[in-house]
N, C-alpha and C positions, 0 to 999 in steps of 0.2 A: 256876428256870424253865429249861426246855429250849428253846433257840432252834433246835436242829436237828430237822428232821422225821424221824420214823422211816420207813425204807423199808418199803413194803408187800411182803409175800411174793409171789413170782411162781411160776407153775407152769412147770416145765421140760418140754420135749418137747411144747409146744403146737403143734397143727397148724392150718393155715389151711384152712377149708372153702371149696371153690369151688362156686359155684352152677351149676346146669345151664345157665342162660342165658349164663354167662361162659365155659363150655367151648367151645372152637373145634374143629371137625372139620377134619382135614387135607384139603386139596384134592388128590385123587389120581385124575386122569382115566384113567390106565393101568389101574388096578384096575377102574374102571367099564367101560372098554372090554373088558377080558377077560371080565367077566360077560355083557355084551351079546353079544359075538361067540360065546361058548360057547353061549348060548341060541339064537342064530340058526342056528348049525351043527346044533344038535339038532332044530330045527324043520324044517330042509330048505328046499326052494324053494317050498313051499306058502305063499302070501302070507296066506291066512286064518289059518294057524297062527302066522305071524310076528306078525300083528296081535294075536292072542290072547296070545302071549308078551309082547309089549311092553305090553299093557294090564295083564297080571297082574304084571309085574315093576316097574311104576310104583309099586306100593305098597311094594316092598322097596328099590328103588334111588332115589336122589335125582335125579329128572329136572330139577327146578328148578335145581339147581346145575350139572349136567352136560349141559345142553340142547345146547350147541355140539358136544360130543363125540358125543352121541346122533345128531344130524343128520349129522355128518361120517361116521359109520359107516353110516347108512342110505343116504346118497347115494354116497359114495366107497368104502366098504368098510373104512375105517379112519380114524384121525385124520390130518387134513391138516397138513402142515408148511407154514411160510411159503412162499408162491409157488405153492401149489396141488398140490404133489406129496405122495404118500403117504409117511408116515414109514417108513423101511426097517426099523427094529428092532421095529416093532409087529406084532401079529397082524392078519390081514385076514380078511374074510369075502366069500363069493361072493353072499350075499343082499343086494345093493345095487343102486342104480339104474345105476351105471356098468358093472356086470357083467351086467346083464340084456340081453335081446334088444332090438334097436332097432326096436320096432313100437309102434303107438299103444295096442293092447290092454294090453300089459305095462306101459307107462308109466301108463295109467289105473288099473291095479291097484295100482301103487306109490303113485299119488296118493291112492287110496282108503285105503291104510294110513296115510299121513300125515294125511288128514282124520280118520280114526277116532281116531288118537292125539291130535291137537290138540283134537278135540271132547271127548275124555275128560279131558284135562289142559289146561285153558284157558290156563294160564300158559306153555305151550310155544309159543303163537302168536307171542309177541315173540321167542323164541329162534329160531323158524323164519324169521321175517323177517330177523333178523340173519344167519342162516346163508345165506340166499339172496343177501343183499348181499355177503357174503364170497365166495361162489362166483362171483358176477358179476365180482368183482375178479380172481379167479384164472383167468378164461377162457383166457388165453394158455397156461396150464400144462396144459390139458386137450386131449385129442385131438379130432378132428373128430366122431367117433362119440359121445364123452362130451358134447360141446357139444350135439349133436342131442338126446340123451336128456334133458339138462338143460332144453333148450328145450321138449320135449314135456311134461316133468313140470310146469314152471311154467305 
């Protein structure tokens, strides 16, 4: 009788298959910012075209993941660094609340863009609330004009 068990043959070069749900996407807000800013510069200062661009790009870009970055760009023109200053090494856009004229009509038009975006993508509502809280913490870092624009927008 054989007391030793025979080893079962094994396949060499076996690969582990990863499932789609296990694959993690890298968090890269700078690439997201570049895509949004490029689209905003192509649309120009027409806020109706901006709203259409943001609505259309929501299907391609992950707004759920990058909501904070999206609202940073729409309010300040780029990603905000800690303290409320714009990050120096990043791209900026002139299609934002802080770069707009300081009058009620323009701020209402920007508020309409935010409303359309949040109505279309309901999950952005929570991200917008978090962004407003963050902006209120950074009030000291903004100029008097930027504070007024933010007040008119909210």
